[in-house]
N, C-alpha and C positions, 0 to 999 in steps of 0.2 A: 654943643658937641663939636669938637675940632676934628681936623682931618685924621689925626692919629687915633682918636677914639673910634671914628668910623672904620678905619683900617683894622683896628683890633677887634671890633665887633664882627666884621666879615670873616676875619681869620678864625676867631673863636667859634663862630657858627659852623664854619667848614670843619674844624677839628671835632666839634661836638657830634656832628652827623656821622663822621667816620667812627668815632667811639661808640655811638649808638648802633651802628652796623655791626661792630665786633660783638657787642652785648647780645644782639639778636642771633648772631651766628652761634655763639656759645650756648644759648638756650635751645637752638635747633638740634644740637648734638644730643641733648637730653631726650628730646621728643623722638628723634630718630632711633636712639637706643631703646626707648620704651616700645616703639612700634615693632622693632625687630624681636624683642622679647615676647610681645603679645602674639605676633605671627608665629613664632616658634612654638608657643604653647598651643595655639590653634592647630598647627601642623601635627603636633604630637597627638592631639585628640583625634584628628582625622585619620592618621596612619594606624592608630590602634583600635579604631572603631570597626566592629564587624557589622556591616549593614544588612546582611542577610542571615537569618530570615527577618523580614521587616516586622516591627511592632510599633506601639504607640510612642514609646520613648525615643525610638530611632527616627520616627517622623518629626518629633519635636526637635531632635538634634539637627536634622536637615534644615528645618525652618530657621533655627538659630544660626546655622552655618551660612545660610543665604544672607541673613541680616548682618552677620559678622563681616562678610566680604565687602559690604557697602562702605562702612566707616574706614576700613583698612585701605580701600582704594582711594577714598578722598584724602586720607592722611598722607599717603605717598604722593598724591597729586599736589597737595599744598606744600609738602616738603620740597618737592622738585621745583615748584615755583619760587620758593624762598631761596633755594641754593643756586639755581642756574638761570633764573629769569631776568635778574636785574643787572644793569651796567652802572657802576658808580663812576662819578666824574672826579677827576683829579686836576690840579693846576699843572701848568707846564713844568717839565722837569728842570732841575737847576742847570743842566747842560744847555738846554734851549734858551733859558733866560740869560745865561752868560753869553751865548752867541748873539742874542738880541742886543745886549749891552754893547758888545764889540761892534755890531753893525751900526748902532747909534753913534758910537764914537767915530767910526769911519765916516758916517754921514756928516757929522759936525765938521770934520776936517775938510770935507769937500764942499759943504754948503756955506752960504753967506749967513744964514740964520741958524744959530746954534740952538739945539733943543736941550731942555733941562732933563738930563737922563734920570735923575732921581725922581722927578715928578712923573715921568713916563713909566718908570718901573712901579712906582706906587699905584698909579692908576691901573696899570696892567694887573697887579696882584689884587687890588680891590675888586676889579671886575671879575677876575677868575674865581676868587674866593666866594663872591656873592652868587655867581652863576652855579658853581659846583655845589655850594651849600644848599641852594634852592632845589637843584636836581636831586641831590642825595636825600634831602628832607622828604621829598615826594616819594622816593624809593622806599625809605624807611617806614613811612606811613602805610604804604600798601603792603610792604613786607611784613610789618607787624600784624596787619589784618590777616594775612595768610598764616602767620605763625599761630595766632589765636584759633583760627579755624582748624589747623592741624592738631592743636592741643585738644580741642573739643572732639574731633574725630577719633583721636587716640584714646581719650577717656571713654567714649562710647564703645570703641572696640574692646577696651579692657573689661567693661561691664558685661558686654555680650559674651566674651570668652569665658567669663565666670559662669554665666547662665548656660553656656555650651557645655561646661563641665558637669552640670547637674544630671542631664539625661545620660551622659557618657558613663558616669560612675554608678548611676542607678542600673543601667544595662549591665555593666560589669558585675555589680553585686548580685543581680538577679541570675546572671549566668553562672556565677560561682556557687550560688545556692542550689541551682538546678544540677550542677555538676556534682556537688556533694551528695544530693539526694540520689542521683543516679548511681554514684559510687557505692553509697550505702545499700541501695537496692541490689546492685550487682553483687556486693559482698554478702548480702543476706541470701541471695539465690545460690551463690557458690557454696556458702556454709551449709545450706539445706542439701545441696547435691552431695557434698562430702559426708554429711550425716547419713544420707540414704545409702551411700556406698559403704560406709562403715557398718550400717545395720545389715546390709546384704552380706558383708564380709564376715562380721562377727556374730550375727544373730540368726543366720540361716541354719535351721535344724539339720543335724546330720542324719542321713538315712541309716536306719538300723542295719547292722550287719546280719545278713541271713545265714544262719548256720545250716550247713547241708543236712538234709533229713537222713536219719539213719535207716538204712534199708537192710532188712534181714537177708542174710546170705542164702543164695539159692542152693539147695542140696544137689549134689551131683546126680545125674540121671543114671538109671540102670543100664546095663549093657548086656546084651545077649552075645555070648561068645560060644562058638562051636569048639568042641574039644579038639577036633582035628585041624582047626584053623591054624595055619602057620604064618599068617600075615603079621606084620608088625602092629604093635598096639597103636592106638590113636595118640594124638599129641598129648592130651591130658594124662593118659596112662603113662606115656613115656616120661613126662615131666615128673610124675610121682615116683617112677622108678629111679630116675636120676637123683631125686632128693633122697631116696633111700640109700 
């Protein structure tokens, strides 16, 4: 292997590790999206769950909820490590390398012993390529481990959120059934009340009208009148005379 092959090997290793880093980052976006969707589903179940009054299915829901929090926490932790924990190494910028070349030229002009600038730059690049490739390879190895762990945690969280939905929907279905039964019962009671009112209104027997009892007229009393009496006749006699 000549010097050019060694140089190309270090350069390709450096470029490969950076490409590997980009591939890992693209995979992380998928895991991050999955975690957000799973957390959103869990938040929906929690917000719409009525915890009181407590029953068996709600206790099961709380148990699964506690289990659900654990893998979600680890998933976010591993994603944070993957996204913000690692520092990747790069070779010197072209501007700095150009300045280094100019400094070497200036040095040769002043020095009695001229340096081979091409060899110096080649050695510099081989050194930096090899050091950066080794550093980045170590980063990618650890980063890939965190990625796998985040993927496992996300998968567990997805399974648990499905299990979390079971007691949630059972509770909702039971509540709906109870609501329907209560509504039917209330409807039946209202119907019976209306029937009773209708019976009272339409079926109450009318009290028979009591016809006034015929009373035989009382005959007028006799009246003793003195022949010499000059007083006015009583009221009844006066009324009779007026009728006449």
